[in-house]
C-alpha positions in Angstrom: 162.3 34.3 -11.9 164.7 31.7 -10.5 167.8 31.9 -12.6 171.2 30.9 -11.4 172.7 30.2 -14.6 175.8 32.1 -15.7 175.5 31.6 -19.4 172.0 30.7 -21.0 172.9 31.7 -24.5 173.0 28.3 -26.1 171.1 28.2 -29.4 169.2 25.5 -30.9 171.6 25.1 -33.5 174.3 24.8 -31.2 172.4 21.9 -29.4 171.8 20.2 -32.7 175.6 20.4 -33.5 176.4 19.1 -30.0 174.2 15.9 -30.6 175.4 15.2 -34.1 177.8 12.4 -34.8 179.4 12.3 -38.0 178.4 9.4 -40.3 177.1 7.6 -37.1 174.3 7.6 -34.5 174.5 9.1 -31.1 175.9 6.8 -28.4 173.9 5.5 -25.6 175.2 7.8 -23.1 174.2 10.9 -25.0 170.6 9.3 -25.6 170.2 9.0 -21.9 170.9 12.8 -21.4 167.6 14.1 -21.9 163.9 13.1 -22.5 163.5 14.9 -26.1 166.9 14.7 -27.7 167.3 11.1 -26.8 164.3 10.1 -29.1 166.2 11.3 -32.0 169.2 10.2 -34.2 171.4 12.9 -35.4 173.7 12.8 -38.6 176.0 15.0 -40.2 177.6 14.5 -43.6 180.3 16.8 -45.2 180.4 16.2 -48.9 183.9 15.7 -50.4 185.6 17.7 -53.0 184.9 16.5 -56.5 181.9 14.7 -55.5 179.2 14.3 -58.3 175.9 16.1 -58.1 173.3 13.6 -56.8 169.9 13.7 -55.5 169.9 14.3 -51.7 167.6 11.2 -50.9 169.9 9.1 -53.0 173.2 10.5 -51.4 171.7 9.7 -47.9 170.4 6.2 -49.0 174.2 5.5 -49.9 175.6 6.8 -46.6 172.7 5.5 -43.9 172.2 1.9 -43.2 168.7 0.5 -42.2 167.0 3.9 -43.4 164.6 3.5 -46.4 164.2 6.0 -49.2 160.7 6.6 -48.1 161.7 7.5 -44.4 164.2 10.0 -45.8 161.5 11.5 -48.3 159.4 12.0 -45.2 162.3 13.7 -43.3 162.6 16.1 -46.1 158.9 16.8 -46.1 158.8 17.6 -42.3 161.9 19.9 -42.8 164.2 17.4 -41.0 167.1 17.5 -43.6 169.2 20.7 -43.8 171.8 21.7 -46.3 174.3 24.4 -45.1 171.7 25.1 -42.4 168.7 25.4 -44.8 165.8 23.0 -45.2 165.9 21.2 -48.8 163.5 19.1 -50.7 164.3 15.5 -51.5 164.9 16.5 -55.1 167.8 18.8 -54.0 171.2 17.8 -55.6 174.3 17.6 -53.3 177.3 19.7 -54.2 180.8 19.4 -53.2 181.5 20.8 -49.9 177.9 20.8 -48.8 177.1 20.2 -45.1 174.2 18.0 -44.5 172.3 17.4 -41.3 169.5 15.0 -40.7 167.3 14.3 -37.7 165.5 11.1 -37.6 163.9 8.8 -34.7 166.4 6.9 -32.9 168.5 3.9 -34.0 167.7 0.0 -33.6 167.5 -1.7 -30.2 168.8 -5.1 -29.7 165.6 -6.8 -28.4 162.3 -7.7 -29.9 159.0 -6.0 -28.8 156.2 -8.5 -28.0 152.5 -7.4 -28.4 150.4 -7.6 -25.3 146.8 -7.1 -24.8 147.1 -4.4 -22.0 144.5 -1.7 -21.5 145.2 1.7 -22.7 143.0 5.0 -22.4 142.6 6.6 -25.8 141.6 10.3 -25.7 141.6 10.9 -29.6 142.4 9.1 -32.7 142.5 9.7 -36.5 144.4 8.7 -39.4 147.8 10.3 -38.5 148.1 9.9 -34.7 146.5 8.8 -31.4 146.5 10.4 -28.0 147.0 8.4 -25.2 146.1 9.4 -21.5 148.8 7.2 -19.9 147.9 5.7 -16.4 150.5 6.3 -13.6 152.8 3.1 -13.0 153.1 1.9 -16.8 156.3 2.0 -18.3 156.5 3.7 -21.7 158.9 1.6 -23.5 160.9 -1.4 -22.9 164.2 -1.0 -21.0 166.4 -3.0 -18.6 164.2 -4.9 -16.0 160.9 -3.7 -18.1 161.1 -5.6 -21.5 157.2 -6.5 -21.0 154.2 -4.7 -19.8 154.9 -1.3 -21.2 152.8 1.0 -23.2 154.8 0.0 -26.3 153.8 -3.6 -25.8 150.1 -2.5 -25.7 150.5 -0.4 -28.8 151.9 -3.3 -30.8 148.8 -5.3 -29.9 146.2 -2.6 -30.3 147.6 -1.0 -33.6 149.0 -2.5 -36.6 152.0 -1.2 -38.8 152.9 1.6 -36.5 155.9 3.5 -37.9 159.0 2.1 -36.6 161.7 4.6 -35.4 164.5 4.3 -37.9 163.9 0.5 -37.8 163.6 0.4 -34.2 160.7 -1.9 -33.5 160.7 -1.4 -29.6 159.2 2.1 -29.9 156.7 2.1 -32.6 155.2 5.5 -33.1 157.1 7.0 -30.2 158.1 10.5 -30.5 158.2 11.6 -26.8 157.6 10.0 -23.3 156.8 10.5 -19.9 158.2 9.0 -16.7 156.6 5.6 -15.4 154.7 7.3 -12.4 153.9 10.4 -14.4 150.2 10.2 -15.8 148.7 12.2 -18.6 148.7 12.8 -22.3 151.1 11.3 -24.9 150.8 11.5 -28.8 151.7 8.5 -30.9 152.4 8.6 -34.7 150.4 6.2 -36.9 152.2 7.2 -40.1 155.7 7.8 -41.5 154.6 11.4 -42.2 153.2 12.0 -38.7 156.4 10.5 -37.3 158.6 13.0 -39.1 156.6 16.2 -38.6 155.9 15.4 -34.7 159.4 14.5 -34.2 160.4 17.8 -35.9 158.0 19.7 -33.5 159.4 18.2 -30.4 162.9 18.7 -31.4 162.2 22.6 -32.5 160.2 22.9 -29.0 157.0 24.0 -30.9 155.0 21.6 -28.9 152.8 23.1 -26.2 152.8 20.9 -22.9 151.3 21.9 -19.5 151.6 19.8 -16.4 149.8 19.9 -13.0 152.1 19.1 -10.0 151.6 19.2 -6.2 154.6 20.3 -4.7 156.0 21.1 -1.1 155.9 24.5 0.3 154.2 27.7 -0.7 155.5 30.2 -3.4 155.8 33.8 -2.6 155.0 34.7 -6.3 151.9 33.6 -8.3 154.1 32.6 -11.2 157.7 32.5 -12.1 160.5 30.8 -14.3 163.2 28.3 -13.3 166.1 28.4 -15.6 169.1 25.8 -14.9 171.0 23.3 -16.8 169.9 19.7 -16.2 172.0 16.7 -16.4 172.9 13.3 -14.9 173.8 13.5 -11.2 177.6 13.0 -11.0 177.4 10.5 -8.2 174.3 8.6 -9.0 173.5 8.3 -12.8 170.0 7.1 -12.2 168.9 10.6 -11.1 169.2 14.1 -12.6 170.7 17.2 -11.0 170.6 21.1 -11.8 174.0 22.6 -12.6 173.9 26.4 -12.1 177.1 27.3 -13.8 175.9 25.6 -17.0 179.2 23.6 -17.2 177.3 20.2 -17.0 173.8 19.1 -18.4 171.7 20.9 -20.9 169.9 24.1 -20.8 166.4 23.8 -19.4 163.5 26.2 -18.7 160.5 25.6 -16.7 157.6 28.1 -16.4 155.2 27.7 -13.5 152.0 29.2 -12.3 150.3 28.8 -8.9 146.8 27.1 -9.2 145.7 26.3 -5.6 147.5 27.0 -2.3 147.2 24.6 0.7 149.9 26.2 3.0 152.1 23.4 3.1 152.0 22.2 -0.4 150.9 24.0 -3.6 149.1 22.8 -6.7 151.0 24.4 -9.7 150.8 24.3 -13.7 154.1 23.9 -15.3 154.8 24.8 -18.9 157.9 23.1 -20.4 159.9 25.3 -22.9 162.7 22.4 -23.0 162.1 18.7 -22.2 164.9 17.4 -20.2 164.7 14.0 -18.2 163.0 14.6 -14.9 163.1 18.3 -15.7 160.0 19.5 -13.6 160.8 17.1 -10.8 164.5 18.2 -10.5 163.8 22.0 -11.2 161.1 22.1 -8.4 163.7 20.3 -5.9 166.3 22.9 -7.1 163.7 25.6 -6.3 163.0 24.3 -2.8 159.6 22.8 -3.9 160.1 19.0 -4.3 157.2 17.1 -5.8 154.7 15.6 -3.3 155.7 12.1 -2.7 158.5 11.9 -5.2 160.5 9.2 -3.7 163.5 9.8 -6.1 164.0 13.3 -5.1 163.0 13.1 -1.3 159.5 14.2 -1.5 158.3 11.1 0.3 158.8 12.7 3.6 157.2 15.6 5.5 159.1 18.6 4.1 156.6 21.3 5.3 154.1 21.3 8.0 153.5 20.7 11.7 155.0 18.2 14.4 151.6 17.1 15.4 150.9 13.3 15.3 147.5 13.9 13.4 149.5 15.9 10.4 151.8 13.1 10.2 149.0 10.6 10.0 147.2 12.9 7.5 150.4 12.9 5.3 150.8 9.1 5.6 147.3 8.8 4.4 147.8 11.1 1.2 151.0 9.1 0.4 148.9 5.8 0.5 146.3 7.4 -1.6 148.7 8.5 -4.2 151.8 6.1 -4.0 153.8 8.0 -6.8 154.9 11.7 -7.4 152.2 14.0 -8.0 152.6 14.9 -11.6 150.1 14.8 -14.5 150.7 15.7 -18.2 147.4 17.6 -18.6 147.5 19.3 -21.9 149.1 18.7 -25.3 149.2 21.0 -28.4 150.8 20.8 -31.8 150.4 21.5 -35.6 148.4 18.6 -37.3 150.7 16.8 -39.6 148.2 16.9 -42.5 145.8 19.9 -41.9 148.6 22.1 -40.6 146.1 23.6 -38.0 147.0 23.7 -34.2 145.2 20.9 -32.4 144.8 20.9 -28.5 143.9 18.1 -26.1 143.1 18.3 -22.4 142.7 15.5 -19.8 141.1 15.1 -16.3 143.4 14.4 -13.2 143.4 10.7 -12.4 141.3 9.7 -9.2 144.6 9.3 -6.9 145.5 12.8 -7.7 142.0 14.3 -7.2 141.7 12.2 -4.2 144.9 13.7 -2.5 143.8 17.2 -3.5 140.2 16.8 -1.8 142.0 15.6 1.4 144.2 18.9 1.5 141.2 21.1 0.8 139.3 19.4 3.6 142.5 19.7 5.9 142.9 23.2 5.2 139.2 24.1 5.8 139.2 22.3 9.2 142.7 23.1 10.4 143.2 26.7 9.4 145.1 27.5 12.5 147.7 24.7 11.7 148.5 26.1 8.1 
């Protein structure tokens, strides 16, 4: 186990408390802090002394803007509303001094989402959700510099009436995301019920996600765990960093297992226990195994290998075949919003990834003395 933190005793309740803004939504800086939490809006209300007893859905309707009663009721059904730390039904009547917490998809953005006829790869679809196998290079949702050509633009064209995130129409049905240059599986909610229940599963970390990554270097162990707070780099806010002391960032855990060894690089499977921005990428760099061709974290240069010219040419050819970091969201498992049964989805590696793996297999076979 790779564990350089002094204190990893944060509980899920503490993380919720730290992200709750009383009578308001999280600010934009907090939303950027990690991949999962930034997709959710956290509210907390303390009921005043002498307040009359009132159904909680009506109470929240009076306190929250741009949130329908239907959305609040779905949040109740999904277990997203707590009173004094316990899940309640929408019929619960608030009492003086009650402490109310609610988790909803994130607040409104300021620009309009335009539907675009863009191809998307659908792995599975039913009445509640759709599983997308995202191609590398596609941005998930609109942001500065990418207001069109995103997965959200495509979803608005191919699907009608996707549930909005608390009125946020630029991320319809979105309960999680993956990086632009990461390929693989994503789940998109098609109903309010699915939106609420899937958001709760991601927030509670009960979603099962496994990734395949090609990283620089060889591991001594066949499997292990990396633990280290992940947060924005103090000098460059565009990238993430690991803070061993836990004084910055948020608790993050990545489990890994070796799948195939190539000497200078290794194919591994990563299982996320938490879901911070760039978690696998920054954890692997921290452990000395930067992702292959990860330009952001220095993996787009030779970090392991020989000085032979033919080796440098081989690596250049690999980079050309796969001009992005080698990370694929391979599997996704969760509890179905209506049947309550566990569902599990798997995906094949995209062609650029398989081509690079084949090249490494060929290189190792015919250059055993080099590795």
